[in-house]
N, C-alpha and C positions, 0 to 999 in steps of 0.2 A: 812732329810724336810728340807725343806730353812726355815728359821728366816719368821715371818711372822712381818714385823711393827706393832704395835701399836699406832691407831691412836685417838686421842678423841675432840671430839668437846664442849662446854662451852656454856647455855647462863649467859647472860651477860643483867641480869634486873636490877641491881642497881652498881655503880663503886662508890663503898665505899671497907674500909680495913676489912670490913668481909666479903663483896663478892670475897675479892684475897684471903682472909684465905680459904674459902671455897674450892674453885679451884685451890688452889695450895695443897690443901688435895686429893683432889680428881687426881691431875698429880704427884703427887705423887704415891699415892695406885698404878699406871697404869704404872710409869714409859716410858713414849711416847717416842719411834722415832722423832716422827712426827709434827709437829708442822704450821696445817692451820690459819694464823690469817684474818678471813674473813672483810671485808668491816662494821663501820669505823678501821683500822686499826690503822691508826696515832696516837691512842689518847696513852696519857702518863697511861692511865688503863691497854688498849688493850699490849702496850709493857713490862711493868713487868711483865705480863704474862707471856709470848713468856720470860723472862730470866728466869722467877723462873722455867718454863716448866722444865728446860735444855737439853731440844729434843737436839737432834745430825742437826736435819737440822728443821730450823725452813724458814717460805715461808708465803709472805705477800701480799695480792692484794691490787693493788692502783686499783683507783677505783676513776672516775671521779670525786663520788656526795664524797669523804672523804673530810670531814674538813680539813680547811686549820689550818696549827700549823705553829709557829713560830722554833722552834725544830724538826728537823729531825734524826727521830730514824731508821732512814734502817740499821745504820753498827749493831744492832743486828739481824739482818737476813741474813741467807744464796743466799736467792731470792724473785729478786723482780717482781710482775707477772703483767703486766697491764692488767684489763679483756675491752675487747671488747663491749660496749654495745650494739650493736646490735648482739650480738650472743649469743644463748639461753645457759641460766644458767651451764648445765649441760658442755654443750659444754667448756665454760668457767672451769667450777672442775678438767673438764676431764683435761686440756692442765696442773693443780695443781696441777693431780694425774701423770703426765706424768714427771714434771719437778722432782718431788719425788720420780718415778722409780717404784710406785707403781700399773701402769694401762699399761696393752699394745696397742697396736694399733688393737689388734682382735675383730670386730662386737660383738662378745658375748663372755660373759666367760664362757671358761670350765672350769667347779665347778663334785669336787668330793661329791657329797653330806654324810655327813652320817646319811643319812635317807631313808629308801629303797622303791622309785617308786610303788613298790608289794604293799609292805604293810602299803600306804597309800591310794593309788587308795581302799584299800579295802572300805572307808570309804564313794567312791564315790559310792553311790552303781545306776549307771540309769534304768529304771525298762526292758527296752530292753537293754544287752552290743551294741549294736549296737547304740545307741543310740549316738551322739556329743553330746558335754558337753559344757558346755556357763558359764561361771564366773561372780557374778556381786558382785562386794565392793562398797555398795552404801554410805562410809564413806566420810567425809567432812570435813576441817578443823573449815571450815566456812559459815555459816547458808548459804547465797547470794552465796556460790558455792557449795551447794548440791542440787542435784538436787531432786524430791515432789516425798516424798512414793507415792503416787498413780498412779505418772508418769511409775517411773519405772514399780509398779506392771504389768499397761497395756503393757507394752515391754517385760513383764517377761510373763506373759498370749498370745500376742498372738507368742511368740517363743517354748512355750510349746506346742502349737498349730499345730504348724508347724514340732512335732518329735524332739525338741532339750530337754535335758535333763539338768537342772540349779540349779546351783551351788550355797550358800549364801555365802560370805566369811567374812569376820571381824574381831575386837574386838568384846571382852566384850561394847566399848563403841558405837560400829552400833546395840546391844542388840534392841534395840525400832524401830531403824526404818526399819529394816530387818523383824523383827516379823511382823508388815504394810503391809510390803512390801507380805509376806507371805496372810496374813489375803485375800490382798487385788484381788493379784495374782489369788485364786481359781482353782490351779492347783494340781493334783497329780505326774507329775513330777519335784518337787524342791526341793530341798534339802536345812535345813538351817547345816551349816558348822560355826555358828559365835563362836570363842571363842575354836574353839577346837586345831586350832593350831600354834606353834609359828612362828615364822615372819621365819625362814628357813624354818619349816616345809610346810608355806603357798606360799617360795614358788620354793620348788616341787612338791608341790597338782598344782600349777596357768601350770607346763608344760605338764599337762593330758588337758587342757584347747584347744580347739579350736579357741578362743580369753575370750577376760576378757571387762567389761562392769564397767568404771565405772571414778569417777567425776573426777577434779585434785586433787589428793592426792598423800600422800606419796608411794601408794600399787603399782596408775602407774607408777611409778620411777619403783622402781624394778620390772614390768614385765615387762619394757620396758628395762631396762638391760637386764634380759632373755632371750630377743627378743619373748617375748609372741607376739602377738596381736591384737592388741586390739581397743575397738570403748571407747573413752574418751568425753565427754560431758565438755566445758569450761564457766565459765563466770567472769568479772571482772576481767581477767589478760590475757596476752597476751600468748596465746600456741607458740608460732614464740617462745618465750624470754625462757618460761616455762614449754612449753610443752614435752611428749616423742622430741625420736630424730632420730631413728630409720625410716623405710617405713612400719614396716606392723602394719601404726597405720591409724585410719579411726578420722578426729576432729571434731565433731563442735559444735560452738560457739556462742554465743550470749552475748557480750560484757555490757550490762544491768539487765538482767530477764531470767539466766537456764530455773527458765520454761515456756516460752515459746517455748524452743524445744518441735517440738511433739513425741510420742509415734512411731508414725511410721516415721516420721525422721531418729529415734534413730534406729529403725526396719531394713526400708533401708542401712541401713551403713553397721551395721551387716551382710547385704548380699553382701553388694558389699565388703569388706573385706575377709567374707570366699571364693569368686569366686579366692580369688590371693594369698590365702592362702595352703599348705601343706596340704591336711584331713587327715594325721596323726600326723605330726613334728610340722606342724602350720609355715612351712618355708615358704617362699616367691615363688611360683616358676608363670612363664610366661602364659601369657591366651595369646590361640588362637585365 
């Protein structure tokens, strides 16, 4: 079995010696082979982190918005990559991964899941086995980017009446909004799977869905990476720069107010998407 490089990320909230020591403790514990220094990566603090990491490959973003410095610390890094501000951030990050040889150009990953699909599918219990399954992840890291529970419930109610089985996904953080959606939807073919799965298991469960409806969040990127058909609701951020990069998606974007997106618009986009993907595999198929 090939050795898999260890990649560690670290949040930099405060640039002081205590923060540096804590980061060093994490790095020492995991012994990373690769270090990604994201912008602003030309500061002394970031450079010290790169040095203490002792990673065999150190890669640095060079971003137009980096703070200007009189001292150039480029000599610490193996590779310097200039980001294209016009490209999707995922594409920029994949370019980094290519440089570190941890990413192949295959459109979707070939994964040997440690979880049995048959075992996890026992958790998904449609009233009728012929019912197509649609996943819903209502979470978001900012309130202004989170679609209202009542409107999500309207979408779920319509889909349920049309014969879809809806599975509600998320971690414990989504318990409140998920319970509200279920309360307002008032349909039987809905199933609450909040907090039931690890991230790896969630990826496996997503692969059994015809599509996933979600806000702009981390699960969107997981599903996009796995090639799961997506309908994503955006606001405040630019989907061209931070949205899905694969073609199996439909985007609804209101720049200022996500609640202005109507439930019938969401349902229409789901129907449009489902016409263009294979009913069993979820992979794109040409329309006649």
